[in-house]
Residue, then its C-alpha position, 0 to 999 in steps of 0.5 A: x102400669x098397675x093391673x088387677x088379677x083374680x084367681x081361686x086357691x085353697x086356704x085350709x083352716x088346718x094343715x094338710x097333715x091333719x086334713x089328709x088323715x081326716x080325709x082317709x078316715x072319712x073314706x074308711x068310714x064310707x067304705x065300712x058303711x058300703x061293705x055292711x049294706x051295700x049302699x052309701x046314702x047320698x046324705x052321708x057323702x054330702x055331710x062328709x064333703x061339707x066338712x072337708x069343704x069348710x076345712x079346705x076354705x077355698x078362697x079368691x085371691x086378688x093381686x095388683x101387678x106392676x109390669x116390669x120394663x124390658x131392656x134393649x141394648x143398642x151397641x154403638x161401635x166407636x172403634x177406629x175403623x168406624x171413622x172411614x168412609x161414611x160409617x160415622x154419618x150412617x151410625x149417627x143417623x141410624x141411632x137417632x132413628x132407633x131412639x125415636x122408634x123406641x119411644x113409641x114403647x113406654x114398657x121398653x128401657x133402651x140402653x145405649x153403649x159406646x165401645x170401646x170406652x173412651x180412652x181405651x186403646x184401639x187394638x181390637x173391637x171388643x163389643x161383646x165384652x161391653x155388652x156383657x157389662x151393660x146387661x150384668x144387672x139385668x135378669x135374662x128374662x128381662x132382656x128384649x134384644x140387642x142391636x149393633x151398629x157396626x162395620x161388622x169387624x167385631x173381634x170378640x164374637x162368641x165361638x158358640x152362638x147358642x149362648x147368646x140366646x140369653x140376650x134375645x134377638x141380636x141384630x146388626x146394622x152394617x155401616x159400611x159398603x158392600x163393595x169397599x176397596x182397600x190396600x194395606x201393607x203388612x209387616x210379617x217379620x221386623x227385628x227390634x234390634x240390629x247391630x250398627x253398620x249391618x243390615x237387618x232383614x225385614x219381611x212384608x207383603x202387599x194385600x189388596x181386596x178382591x175387587x182391586x185386581x192389581x198384580x204389581x205395585x210400588x212400594x216406598x222405603x223412607x229413612x229417617x234422614x229423608x232418603x227414599x228408595x222405590x221397589x216394584x213388588x207383586x201383590x200377595x207375595x212375602x217380600x224381603x228387604x235389607x235395611x241398613x242400621x247406620x247408628x245407635x239408638x232409634x233408626x226409624x223407617x217407613x214402608x209405604x205402598x201406593x194408594x189407589x182410587x176410592x180406597x177406604x183409608x190411607x192409614x194402613x198404607x204405611x208401616x213404621x219400622x223402629x229398630x234400635x241400633x246397638x253398637x257391636x264394637x266402637x272402632x277408634x283410630x287414635x294417632x299420637x304425633x309424639x309421646x306426651x303425658x296426655x296420650x296415656x289419658x286418651x288411651x286409658x279412657x278408650x281402652x276402659x270401655x269394653x265396647x271400643x276397639x282401639x287402634x293406637x299409633x304413636x309416632x316415636x321416630x320421624x323419618x328425617x330424624x338423624x341419630x345415627x342408629x342403623x335401620x336394621x337395629x330399629x325395633x319400630x314398625x313402619x306407620x301403615x298409612x295405606x292400610x289405615x287411611x285408604x284400605x280400612x279408613x271407613x272401617x273406623x267409627x272415630x279418628x282422633x289426632x292427638x298433637x299430629x303434625x305434618x311430616x313425610x309419613x303421611x302423603x297429602x292425599x290421605x288427608x283428603x281421604x280423611x276429609x272425604x270420610x268425614x263429610x260422608x258421615x265419619x267423625x274426627x277429633x283434633x286435640x291440638x298441641x303447640x304444633x298446630x299453630x306452626x307450619x306443620x299444622x294439619x290445618x295446612x292440608x285438605x283437612x282445612x275443609x273440615x276443621x272448624x277453626x284455623x290457627x292464629x300462630x299463637x301459643x298461650x303458656x299460662x295458667x287458666x281455668x276452662x269455662x263453659x260458654x253461654x252456648x255451652x250451658x245450653x248444649x247437651x255435651x257441656x250442660x250440667x257438667x258435674x265435678x265433685x258433686x257440684x253442678x256448674x251453673x251459669x255465673x259461677x266459677x268452675x271448681x275444677x283445676x287449671x290448665x297451663x297451655x292453649x293454642x290461639x285459634x279463629x273459629x270459622x264455623x260451629x259451636x264454642x262450648x268452652x272458653x280458656x285463656x282470656x276467653x279464647x275458644x277452647x272447645x268447638x263442635x261442628x257438623x260437617x255435611x253428614x259427618x261431625x268434627x270436634x276440636x279441643x285447642x289444648x292437650x292439657x286435659x290430661x291435668x285433670x286426670x292427674x288431679x292437678x290443682x283439684x282435677x276436673x271432669x276429664x272423663x265425662x267430658x271426654x265421653x260426651x265429646x266421643x258420643x256426640x261425635x258417634x251421633x248419640x241421640x241423647x247428646x244431639x243438640x237438635x234432637x226431638x223427643x217424642x213421647x206418647x200416652x194414649x192419644x196425647x203426644x208430648x214433643x221436646x226439644x233442646x232450646x239451644x238458644x231459642x225461645x220457640x221453634x216451629x216444626x211440621x207434622x204430617x198426620x195419618x191421612x197425609x195432611x200437614x200441619x205446623x206445631x210451635x214449641x215453646x219454653x214453659x218459663x224463660x229459664x227453661x232449656x227445653x222447648x216443648x208442647x203437648x197435643x192430643x190427637x183424634x186419629x189412630x196411625x203414624x204421625x211424623x214430625x220434621x224440624x228445620x234441621x231435617x231431623x224426623x221423628x215418629x209418633x204411633x197412636x194405637x197398635x198398627x198391627x192390631x186387628x183393628x188396622x189389619x182388616x177394616x172391610x165391612x163384613x156380615x160374616x162374623x155376626x151372621x151365625x149369632x143373628x140366625x141363632x137368636x132370630x135376629x137379622x143383619x142389614x146393610x144400611x147402605x142406600x136403605x132407610x133405617x128399619x123400624x122397631x116392633x115388639x115381638x112374642x117371646x115364643x116367636x122364632x123370627x124377630x125381623x122382617x124386610x124393614x123392621x127389627x123385632x124386640x122380644x116382649x117378656x111380659x114379666x111383672x111384680x105384685x104390689x099388693x094382695x087381697x085374699x077373700x074366702x069364697x064362703x064367709x064364716x057365717x055362711x059356713x056355720x049356718x050350714x053346718x047348723x042346718x045340715x047336721x040336724x037334717x042328717x040326724x033327722x034323716x038317719x033317724x027316720x031310716 
């Protein structure tokens, strides 16, 4: 508002560089007169004073002033911890009340800021940083004060409270409760990588608030496949846990501690463990039933990989072979069947039978061992020659239980080009199989060369990815309980490696088959791919012949929800969906095949989640130093607002908060009026100078 103001000041007619010497001369004259006559006549002093008064020109200054509004800031804590309990409701109610109170003071500008800003990752509650940004354009003399609406868990409180005196009184209204309960699990040490087949050590501890008073609690470890282990551990003591790394890629586990009644949140009762499995060495057993050209192809492929330990046996002479060579003159070693298929069987990651036939070398019980090895998570590849179609086929052993196809007894010796099936175009093992820089799309003839032999089979189960002679099954992949099996109904893939008839993608195809058997995630036809950007989760899955699929989602608070994945267009090979979530924490996804994936929103080891109990301790010193106050909103009405004088030490009461009144203004216009008008000054000189002359002449 505009208000007038008046003040007296001097507007000298001459600069002080002239006036001061004139004053000095006048003083010397008066001193000389006093020295001569020991008396100074009053009329002389008045004459000199009149001259000096005219030169100094006293004036009246009139100002029109515009008052400047003070600025107060309300900082609303929008961090993740504010969503627990009744904090959000109390915050909204208090904010509306304070806004209504501020409207009583038109000379007060109220700014409301939310921190952290929208879209910012929830790692820490940085309210003072947002406050500095909001007041960066406001001079310190115009700051009336600050009010925080928060649970008190602020992570950028200044170490030196004195610097906050420039902000005016700093008040805090605590939105939480004084007797909150919370239990959380804290992972103190977890490696990011582990060697497959070995255990890694994870350390953790359970932390309770003081009002829980529990000595021991139950902790559950859930593996990616749904297996659960339970432990009973003491509270507050660091625990060590051995976790097996079963496969390459992401190994996902969840540690969860049991909840309690009236707990503030369940979000920090879980701790995700994502450990990347790294294969030390892939141990492969290759057994060739007889020497042939294809043996070298498999051996060269496996030996060229530095990450593979290959154990290769080729049966050169069967026991029943009669060539009259004495046993003591043979340089061949006996086949170590007991060591390979009983003692060290489970040391191998993959077993390959290449044209193997049943003979008197391997006792029948060892075929049962191999079948059990596969069912319990092992991998087996059968590369069939003509012997698979005869009575000595391994299909006539206990391995019949795990092989996806049975022989028909037919052997086709004819030229044919392997072709990818409709299912093969959808499966990651044969999808986009490239040879000579050409992507083989559905409906095109393959540009690779011919094979010249195939075994007739009937497929019992599994996925047929390639056909051969007269569209008969050539490549079958199958899951057998916890393990995997692959069957190639021909051993002529070696023709591609030799460049016969133009060759073909033998190395890439063999590599993909082996990696699929090793459960590499990028070749898993049922794998889900989860990507997270801020609060947006994208879920992708191989279509694999489906137009849509429904998966289950478990939210951080334990609620379940179904999500539907669809194709973006009919020709798409991927099902996907994108969703934006609100809560921070762990989101679990499970498909119909039991595959589980997790998405983590926010950093669960960040301060925002590690300590969520409301507290006044972090902000109390700031309030005391600035004359502010800290109040709990629990069971109390929101305090009113008052304007207080700037020099007041305390800016709060039992039910009110004070905002400093600075009383600053700007001058909109000025008017300078001499105290004695010019005509009056001239008249005084004209009258007083003759009077002095007359008085001096009379004396």
